[in-house]
N, C-alpha and C positions, 0 to 999 in steps of 0.2 A: 504494500500500500504506500501511497504518498501521504505523509503526515506532516503538517505544517505546525510548528510550535511557535506561537507568538510569545515573545519574551524568552526565546530559546537560548539566549546567552547568559541568563541570570542563574541564580542559585538552584532553583528547582528545574528550570528549563534545561540547563546544561547537563544535569544528571539524567533527566528524562530522555534527552537526545541520545546520550550514550547508551542507555538501556534499549532503546528502540533500534538504533543503528546496528547494534551487535546482533540483533535478530534478523537483519537483512532488509529492513524497510528503508524506503527512500524518505529521509527525514530532513526537513528544512528548518534550521534554526533562524527564525525571522526576528529582526530587531531594527530599531531606527538606524543604528550604526551600519547596518547592512542594507539600508535603503527600503525597509518595510516599516511603515509608520501607521498604526491604526487610528491615531488621533487626527492626522491630516489626510489619511487615505492613500498616501504615497506608496506605490509598489505593491498594493494589495492584489490587484487583478492578476499581475504577473506571478506573484508568489503562490496564489491559490489555484492557478491553472492546473487542472488534473488532480487536485487534492481530494482524498477520500475523507480524511479526518483533520480537524483543526483543534488544537489545544491552546486555550487562551490563558497565559500566565502573566500578562502584562499588568503593571501596577502604575498608579498615578505618580508623577514626579512631585506632586504637592499633596499634602494631606489636609490643607485648608478646606473648610466645608464646601464652599462654592466651586473651588477649582477641582476638587476630587469628584464631585458630582458631574461637572462638565466633562471631565476626562472619561469616566466610565460610560456616560450616556453617549457622547460623541464617538468614542472609539468602538463602543458596542454596536451602534447603528452602522458605522462604516464597515466593520468586520462582518457582521451578519448579512449585510447587503451584498458584499463581495462573495461570501460563501454561497448565498442563494444563486448568484449568477454563475458560479463555478460548479454548482451541483454537489456541494459537500454533503456527505452522508451522516456525519456525526460531529457535533460541536461539543467540546468539553471545556468547562471553565472551573478554575479553582477559586473557591470563596472561603468563608470563615464560619466555623461552628458558632452558633449563637447570634449570627447577624440579625436574624428576625426578632430576637428577644431584646435588642439594644438599640431602639430607634433614636435615642438621644445622641448617639455617636454619628457625626457627619460622615465619617469614613464608611461605617457599616450601612448607613442609609444609602450611600452611593453604590455599595456592593449589591444591595437589594434592588436598586434601580437597574443595575446591570443584569441581574437574574431575571427580572421581569421582562426585559427585552428578549432574553434568550427563550423564555417560556412562550412568548407571543410570536416568535420568529417563524414558526412552522418547520424549522430544521430539527431533526432528531437530536437529542442532547442528553448530556449527563453533567450535573453540577456536583462537584466534590467540595463538601464543607470540611475544612481541616481546622484542627486546633493550632495554636501558635507553634512555631518551630523553635527547637532548642537554640538554633542559630540566632534568634532574635533576642536572647536574654541580655546580651551586651547592650543592645539598643534600649531595652526596657530600663536597664540600670542607668544609662546615661541620661535618658529623658526624665528620670525620677530623682536625680541627684541634685541636692542643694548643699554646697559645702562638702562635708564629709558624711552626709546622711542621705540614705536612699529611702524614700517613702513610697511604698507600693501597696496595692490592694492586698487584703488578707483573704480574699475569696479563692475558691478552688479553681484551678485550670489543669489541663492535661496535655502538656506539650509533646511534640513528636519530632523525630529527627528528619532532616531534609531528605536523607537517603530513603527513608521509609515513605515519605510523600511521593518522591519520584517513582518508586516502585509501584505505588498505586496508580499514578498517572499513566505509566506505561501499560499497566494491565488494563485500565479503562479504555485506552486507545485501541486495544486489540479485542475489545468486547463490544457487545451490542449496546446501543443507547438504552438508558432506562427511562428517559423522559421524566426525570425526577432528580431528587437529591440523595446522595450517599454521604455518610459522615465517616471521618477518620480521626484518630487521636493516638496519643502515646500510650505506653503500657500502664501508667499509673497517674492518678491525680495528686497534685500537690497544692498546698496553699501558696499563692504567688510569693508572698514575703519569705516563706520558709525555703523555697527553691532558690530564690534570688540570694538569700543569705548563704546557702550551700554553694552556689555558683561562685560567689565572691571568696568564700573560704578556700575553695579548691584553687582559685586563681591567686591566692595570697594577697587579696585586696582588702585593706583594713577598713573600708567604709562600713558604717553601721546601718543596718536595715530596720526600718520601722514598718510594721503591718498596720495599715490604716483602712478600715472598711469604707471610708469615704474617698479614698484616693481614686483619681480618674484614670481610666484606661481608654485611649482613643476618645476622650471627651465624655465618658459616661461612668457612673458607678457600677460595680459588679455585685452580684450575689453568688451563692455557691453553685447555682445552675447555669449561670450566664455563659461560661466558656467550656462547659463539660459536655462531651457527646452523649447521646442517648443510647438506649439498648439497641443492639444490632450494628453498632459502628464497627468498622474495620480497625483493628488495633495494631499499631506498629510494634516491631520486635526489639527496638533498641532502647535499653534503659538509659536514664540520664547520665550516670557515671561512666558507662561504656562510651556514650557519645562524647563526653568531655575528654576522656582519655585518648580518643582516636581522631578528634576534629579540632586540634589546637588552633588551626588557622581561622576557625570560625568564632573564637572567643574574643570578638571585637569589643573594644570599649572598656576592657578591664586590664588591670596589671596582671602579668603572668610570671 
């Protein structure tokens, strides 16, 4: 099959490209740097010519409420129109566990707008709702740091390794569309503040972590169900400490 991966040079995209390429598929890693831009529409028709499957892993360059909504709506409309013209048989998008439960988050509202476009497009689809990636822990730390203190939510979340996400995306690309949503998550839930504290401890980072039930995550407060997948979710196989031991290059934003 010809499989086009939008955002194919990013963290999940590059890992998904590698998994599908080794199986012998014709995989195009599409990105703005390679002349394919979903927001402007540049290069889409050429990239999608003859494509059977499209995986959309693109993310907004800005998380500001208005900008992120404009990105996902504009890019979604452009991509889906090009897919219709090309006769694409399966559209796959990566979204976020709990997005529908957190309408106060501008970013997650934008992801829901993207999903609505997909459902209404008429193209067979699968939407994968993932929990947060272990690789984002450094970013969570940096965004929540004031001085030597890191203030993060004390709600549960269930992060997953990027390798496990890519494994799912590759499997979905080779499967039939479900015309619905599937959830994926890591092997165990943690309170966000407790995992962040463990992350910093392993990285020999002396910052102090405070668990605050009112701390905002992408602009919204969390409860213990907000970011945890439901029954029937596909669970990744990589525990946190195994990930930490084997992915040192992804421990961005902390001392090592």
